[in-house]
LUMKE-953537 format. One record per residue (C-alpha): y, z, x. Coordinates in steps of 0.001 Angstrom, whole numbers. Layout:
% residues N
<r <Y Z X>>
...
END
This chain:
% residues 434
<r <7654 60037 13628>>
<r <11208 60828 14701>>
<r <12377 63675 16934>>
<r <16071 64526 17427>>
<r <17207 65989 20737>>
<r <20195 68346 20426>>
<r <20042 69786 23952>>
<r <19578 67515 26930>>
<r <17257 69999 28627>>
<r <14810 69516 25740>>
<r <14430 65804 26495>>
<r <11384 66094 28812>>
<r <9474 68116 26205>>
<r <10502 65667 23480>>
<r <9271 62723 25543>>
<r <5929 64393 26213>>
<r <5551 65267 22543>>
<r <6425 61691 21549>>
<r <3711 60264 23792>>
<r <1264 62843 22472>>
<r <1922 61837 18863>>
<r <1959 58114 19622>>
<r <-1385 58086 21438>>
<r <-3521 60464 19396>>
<r <-4975 60571 15899>>
<r <-3459 57875 13718>>
<r <-1507 56256 16542>>
<r <1860 54696 15919>>
<r <5520 54427 16947>>
<r <7761 57398 17658>>
<r <11564 57459 17869>>
<r <13540 59965 19947>>
<r <17100 60341 18680>>
<r <19523 61256 21514>>
<r <23207 61672 20570>>
<r <25260 59636 23045>>
<r <27607 62553 23827>>
<r <24699 64387 25499>>
<r <24196 61738 28171>>
<r <27424 61484 30236>>
<r <27093 63584 33382>>
<r <23777 65065 32260>>
<r <21279 66222 34874>>
<r <17690 67121 34063>>
<r <15102 68980 36092>>
<r <11996 66960 35323>>
<r <8509 67971 36329>>
<r <6379 64835 36245>>
<r <3143 66021 34655>>
<r <-20 63884 34591>>
<r <-633 62490 31082>>
<r <-3927 64324 30639>>
<r <-2107 67651 30895>>
<r <-147 67117 27681>>
<r <-1778 64227 25782>>
<r <-4967 64759 23846>>
<r <-5628 61031 23532>>
<r <-8238 59713 21138>>
<r <-10874 62412 20765>>
<r <-13336 60055 19037>>
<r <-14009 62271 16037>>
<r <-17560 61249 15121>>
<r <-17361 62364 11494>>
<r <-19427 64823 9484>>
<r <-23137 64094 9881>>
<r <-23951 64996 6274>>
<r <-21399 62456 5070>>
<r <-22762 59841 7470>>
<r <-26256 60442 6075>>
<r <-24897 60056 2541>>
<r <-23091 56841 3477>>
<r <-26264 55436 5007>>
<r <-28144 56134 1763>>
<r <-25502 54276 -239>>
<r <-25585 51290 2126>>
<r <-29378 51093 1958>>
<r <-29190 50632 -1831>>
<r <-26565 47861 -1637>>
<r <-27460 44414 -2937>>
<r <-24066 42771 -2325>>
<r <-22420 44742 491>>
<r <-18972 43751 1741>>
<r <-17199 45124 4808>>
<r <-13402 45385 4898>>
<r <-12291 45855 8510>>
<r <-8778 47219 9041>>
<r <-6427 48333 11776>>
<r <-8622 51287 12684>>
<r <-11256 48821 13892>>
<r <-8716 47380 16318>>
<r <-7400 50729 17540>>
<r <-10892 52012 18309>>
<r <-12323 48683 19574>>
<r <-15033 48783 16916>>
<r <-15500 45043 16337>>
<r <-18987 45069 17878>>
<r <-20070 47893 15563>>
<r <-18703 46070 12512>>
<r <-20638 42929 13408>>
<r <-23844 44889 14133>>
<r <-23694 46603 10764>>
<r <-23001 43331 8954>>
<r <-25982 41672 10619>>
<r <-28215 44659 9885>>
<r <-27523 44955 6152>>
<r <-26469 41377 5384>>
<r <-22841 42150 4515>>
<r <-19932 39796 4092>>
<r <-17173 40525 6618>>
<r <-13593 40506 5394>>
<r <-10468 42084 6845>>
<r <-7449 43831 5436>>
<r <-4087 42082 5248>>
<r <-2594 41424 8683>>
<r <-5843 42322 10464>>
<r <-7610 38955 10597>>
<r <-8223 39567 14320>>
<r <-10249 42738 13701>>
<r <-13500 40802 14199>>
<r <-14343 37449 15841>>
<r <-13623 34779 13254>>
<r <-16510 32562 14343>>
<r <-19133 35051 13157>>
<r <-21265 33402 10421>>
<r <-20711 36304 7989>>
<r <-16901 36236 8360>>
<r <-15031 34994 5276>>
<r <-11360 35765 6006>>
<r <-8788 38331 4950>>
<r <-7924 39907 1616>>
<r <-4422 40293 198>>
<r <-1431 38024 -86>>
<r <-2388 34370 487>>
<r <-5826 35682 1376>>
<r <-8991 33676 1791>>
<r <-10335 32552 -1579>>
<r <-13866 33040 -314>>
<r <-13245 36549 1027>>
<r <-11701 37493 -2316>>
<r <-14682 36084 -4217>>
<r <-17114 38094 -2076>>
<r <-15153 41303 -2675>>
<r <-15200 40716 -6431>>
<r <-19004 40512 -6320>>
<r <-19492 43600 -4142>>
<r <-21539 46540 -5351>>
<r <-20833 48511 -2141>>
<r <-17683 48194 -10>>
<r <-17644 49622 3505>>
<r <-13932 50079 4254>>
<r <-13584 50732 7983>>
<r <-10228 51871 9325>>
<r <-8273 50676 6295>>
<r <-6243 52363 3567>>
<r <-7021 49528 1134>>
<r <-3277 49488 661>>
<r <-873 47438 -1410>>
<r <-834 44211 600>>
<r <-4632 44208 880>>
<r <-5769 45198 -2610>>
<r <-2579 45685 -4700>>
<r <-3686 49110 -6025>>
<r <-5645 47479 -8845>>
<r <-8996 45841 -9463>>
<r <-8170 42177 -8969>>
<r <-10229 42249 -5725>>
<r <-11918 45657 -5660>>
<r <-14377 46015 -8572>>
<r <-13918 49212 -10565>>
<r <-17644 49907 -10398>>
<r <-18089 49223 -6668>>
<r <-19138 52165 -4520>>
<r <-16639 52571 -1694>>
<r <-17491 54125 1664>>
<r <-14210 54713 3479>>
<r <-13918 55591 7174>>
<r <-10402 56704 8152>>
<r <-8962 58722 11009>>
<r <-6229 60068 8706>>
<r <-7750 62390 6084>>
<r <-4755 61880 3790>>
<r <-5789 58251 3293>>
<r <-9354 59010 2173>>
<r <-9620 58178 -1521>>
<r <-5861 57864 -1771>>
<r <-5766 54389 -3315>>
<r <-9294 54023 -4712>>
<r <-11942 56604 -5604>>
<r <-14654 56759 -2958>>
<r <-18387 57388 -3101>>
<r <-18187 58712 475>>
<r <-15076 59420 2550>>
<r <-15542 60076 6266>>
<r <-12734 61362 8456>>
<r <-13151 60052 11978>>
<r <-12695 57386 14595>>
<r <-13957 54005 13355>>
<r <-16071 53214 16410>>
<r <-17579 56695 16749>>
<r <-18428 57006 13050>>
<r <-19884 53514 12967>>
<r <-22142 54310 15920>>
<r <-23603 57225 13984>>
<r <-23841 55225 10764>>
<r <-25606 52325 12480>>
<r <-28153 54729 13971>>
<r <-28937 56195 10537>>
<r <-29229 52838 8793>>
<r <-31293 51372 11614>>
<r <-33888 54151 11311>>
<r <-34600 53067 7747>>
<r <-35298 49467 8816>>
<r <-33011 47876 6213>>
<r <-33949 44631 4499>>
<r <-30903 42520 3624>>
<r <-30764 40855 231>>
<r <-31518 37276 1283>>
<r <-29912 35800 -1815>>
<r <-26645 37566 -973>>
<r <-26889 36448 2670>>
<r <-27341 32872 1421>>
<r <-24369 33292 -913>>
<r <-22237 34463 2024>>
<r <-23318 31388 3981>>
<r <-22317 29196 1042>>
<r <-18913 30887 853>>
<r <-18389 30437 4603>>
<r <-19274 26740 4299>>
<r <-16932 26399 1334>>
<r <-14126 27985 3323>>
<r <-14684 25524 6165>>
<r <-14591 22589 3748>>
<r <-11360 23898 2221>>
<r <-9654 24269 5589>>
<r <-10920 20874 6774>>
<r <-9585 19236 3616>>
<r <-6160 20827 4115>>
<r <-6140 19538 7688>>
<r <-6388 15944 6438>>
<r <-3829 16196 3616>>
<r <-1497 13241 4194>>
<r <1089 14135 1562>>
<r <4710 14124 2688>>
<r <6733 16210 3257>>
<r <4080 18036 5252>>
<r <2523 21150 3812>>
<r <2240 24265 6005>>
<r <-1535 24117 5515>>
<r <-1633 20733 7296>>
<r <472 22103 10144>>
<r <-1990 24930 10708>>
<r <-4901 22497 10482>>
<r <-3469 20418 13314>>
<r <-2684 23460 15439>>
<r <-6112 24987 14864>>
<r <-7602 22089 16832>>
<r <-5540 22763 19955>>
<r <-4865 26520 19841>>
<r <-6297 28330 22900>>
<r <-9026 30849 22012>>
<r <-7184 33665 23776>>
<r <-3778 32983 22212>>
<r <-1713 35848 20823>>
<r <-259 34799 17464>>
<r <2873 36336 15939>>
<r <3354 35581 12241>>
<r <6688 36373 10666>>
<r <7119 37514 7085>>
<r <7775 34792 4566>>
<r <5814 32011 2946>>
<r <5035 29522 5728>>
<r <3971 32094 8344>>
<r <1736 33887 5847>>
<r <-422 30790 5447>>
<r <-1416 31302 9087>>
<r <-3569 34394 8616>>
<r <-6292 32418 6859>>
<r <-5745 29105 8635>>
<r <-5769 30031 12312>>
<r <-8797 31473 14084>>
<r <-8766 34756 15983>>
<r <-11483 35583 18476>>
<r <-10219 38608 20399>>
<r <-8807 41984 19297>>
<r <-5016 42265 19273>>
<r <-4550 38525 18912>>
<r <-2497 38720 15698>>
<r <829 40437 15115>>
<r <2415 40718 11674>>
<r <4869 43091 10037>>
<r <2045 44193 7686>>
<r <3217 45812 4441>>
<r <6835 46006 5607>>
<r <7355 42252 5293>>
<r <10274 42322 7713>>
<r <11823 38882 8215>>
<r <12663 38136 11852>>
<r <9997 40508 13179>>
<r <7769 37970 14871>>
<r <9997 36386 17520>>
<r <11002 39624 19313>>
<r <7396 40819 18915>>
<r <6176 37621 20598>>
<r <8527 38201 23526>>
<r <7172 41723 23900>>
<r <3617 40397 23788>>
<r <4364 37968 26602>>
<r <5740 40773 28761>>
<r <2610 42828 28037>>
<r <97 39982 28449>>
<r <1710 37397 30738>>
<r <-1562 35534 31328>>
<r <-2270 34860 27630>>
<r <-608 32089 25606>>
<r <1798 33507 23010>>
<r <2698 31498 19913>>
<r <5236 32594 17304>>
<r <5474 31239 13750>>
<r <8665 31429 11680>>
<r <10145 29920 8610>>
<r <13668 28614 9021>>
<r <15298 31628 7354>>
<r <13239 34196 9220>>
<r <13912 32678 12633>>
<r <17665 33025 12212>>
<r <17328 36802 11812>>
<r <16744 37166 15563>>
<r <17394 33674 16904>>
<r <19802 35058 19507>>
<r <16823 36515 21356>>
<r <16017 33003 22516>>
<r <18599 33750 25202>>
<r <16435 36687 26298>>
<r <13397 34415 26501>>
<r <15311 31934 28662>>
<r <16756 34673 30879>>
<r <13318 36073 31685>>
<r <11506 32747 31741>>
<r <9121 33817 28968>>
<r <6702 31024 28120>>
<r <6592 31609 24363>>
<r <6097 28749 21917>>
<r <7894 29138 18586>>
<r <6881 26962 15649>>
<r <9632 26812 13011>>
<r <8431 25377 9716>>
<r <11659 24325 8063>>
<r <11608 23936 4271>>
<r <15348 24631 3942>>
<r <14855 27531 1570>>
<r <13836 31155 1244>>
<r <10325 30199 165>>
<r <9033 33563 -1019>>
<r <12170 34354 -3017>>
<r <12383 30851 -4432>>
<r <8777 31146 -5620>>
<r <9674 34204 -7693>>
<r <12655 32358 -9145>>
<r <10452 29382 -9994>>
<r <7645 31255 -11702>>
<r <9420 34292 -13132>>
<r <12863 32915 -13980>>
<r <12219 29333 -15142>>
<r <13494 27703 -11929>>
<r <16951 29277 -12192>>
<r <17596 29238 -8453>>
<r <20282 31515 -7026>>
<r <20902 31643 -3276>>
<r <17420 30269 -2616>>
<r <18324 27305 -405>>
<r <19450 27450 3217>>
<r <21510 25404 5665>>
<r <19980 24960 9098>>
<r <20756 23600 12529>>
<r <18231 21431 14333>>
<r <16091 24084 15973>>
<r <14864 21804 18743>>
<r <18519 21288 19704>>
<r <19113 25022 19390>>
<r <16424 25586 22035>>
<r <17946 22982 24359>>
<r <21454 24455 24046>>
<r <20108 27776 25320>>
<r <18293 26130 28229>>
<r <14835 25963 26671>>
<r <12747 23025 25471>>
<r <12779 21612 21962>>
<r <10458 19382 19967>>
<r <11046 17835 16545>>
<r <7863 16669 14818>>
<r <7924 14705 11570>>
<r <4384 13259 11611>>
<r <1273 15436 11414>>
<r <-577 13363 14008>>
<r <2106 14275 16572>>
<r <1841 18054 16140>>
<r <-1079 18570 18519>>
<r <486 16567 21342>>
<r <3805 18391 20987>>
<r <2000 21728 21111>>
<r <2 20780 24213>>
<r <3207 19620 25902>>
<r <4849 22938 25031>>
<r <1859 24783 26520>>
<r <2525 22995 29802>>
<r <6278 23620 29749>>
<r <7862 26395 31787>>
<r <9970 28818 29795>>
<r <10392 29153 26016>>
<r <10194 26275 23563>>
<r <10706 25586 19864>>
<r <8710 23095 17815>>
<r <10540 22343 14563>>
<r <8461 20824 11763>>
<r <10029 19887 8395>>
<r <7741 21115 5595>>
<r <7481 20692 1849>>
<r <10056 22871 5>>
<r <7962 22647 -3167>>
<r <4834 24193 -1638>>
<r <5228 27596 -3272>>
<r <2073 29364 -4512>>
<r <2444 31843 -7355>>
<r <3487 35242 -5940>>
<r <695 37824 -5900>>
<r <2842 40416 -7671>>
<r <4598 38069 -10076>>
<r <3917 40294 -13096>>
<r <5882 43139 -11474>>
<r <9161 41238 -11801>>
<r <8569 39484 -15120>>
<r <9997 40873 -18334>>
<r <7397 41933 -20908>>
<r <6628 39209 -23417>>
END
């Protein structure tokens, strides 16, 4: 939301309204636009009101009971249930409810794009995230689903692509969303419940529990097989000795040494996007991405903000070489404030996502796809930080542990394979009809 202020005396009301909008309902950012000519010499009589006098906060809408009863009936008939946990799970702290429901009905747990931290990743029913560079095993489970419980997610473009490549056309969808405009917006629903994810799930769990559900053991076994297959895939990537290094190998090495409570910022672009499926997230609000916006350069400033907000948690930022240069000057801010943020720059000397489209859609006719880069470890040192340059996969873990024990910001530069470019998820959208 955006609110312009055309009279300086309206600023206190605008600020209160901004906080009210930002902290209630479908929470999100608010901008207040103040023309600069209003500020010089301005004086404001401000009455400092307590927040509860003008902010409604989260009212925990528990949803319509008739719809909850209907949703419970649909879940109790499911043979291959799949849960898709989205941002609403994080906002309402509903991870425990998601896990309880999954255990009760024997459902696979997946997450929407950019929300891999919505549930603890070490749960045995967790298979990874859907969407761009999503978990193969999570995608396979969704394709087999007869009932999908979509909790706090729009099932938007970056998660499901508005088609049926992941979401079966005949699957019954139960959607829980705090914003009524999102219910059934992208996919037809069997049941749509407006409400807070945690509050609705509490009611839904109570209804399902009364019926003493019996999970489909074959489906539970299939989920276990998919989880084991995912582990084997990630373990195999972590031992790939091909050179130049692939981003998958980098994440495999870092997964071994990453602190459980780390906050991870993943930039847009190819190399950072591998990290959603290849790092593990155990606590809510441990992953920051630019979601559907795909804004290059987002992650480094976001990581600095995270360190200010959570100074006792490790903060690790992941960039490609092109994305880091969007906001590289903020390294000076990190040095100035002594922010202990580790930045991993995977340098493939190209715009990986764009080059992938040019490879697969335009017969490798590359235009403006390659980049020129400084040495980013030296860049860090020139600003007064610490730099590491790692060319061998076996050295990645030690460099990371050293960075963890270094005061102030650091950059770990890792050269990666410029030819590691998976086919873009929306390749057909830019190809000419044949």
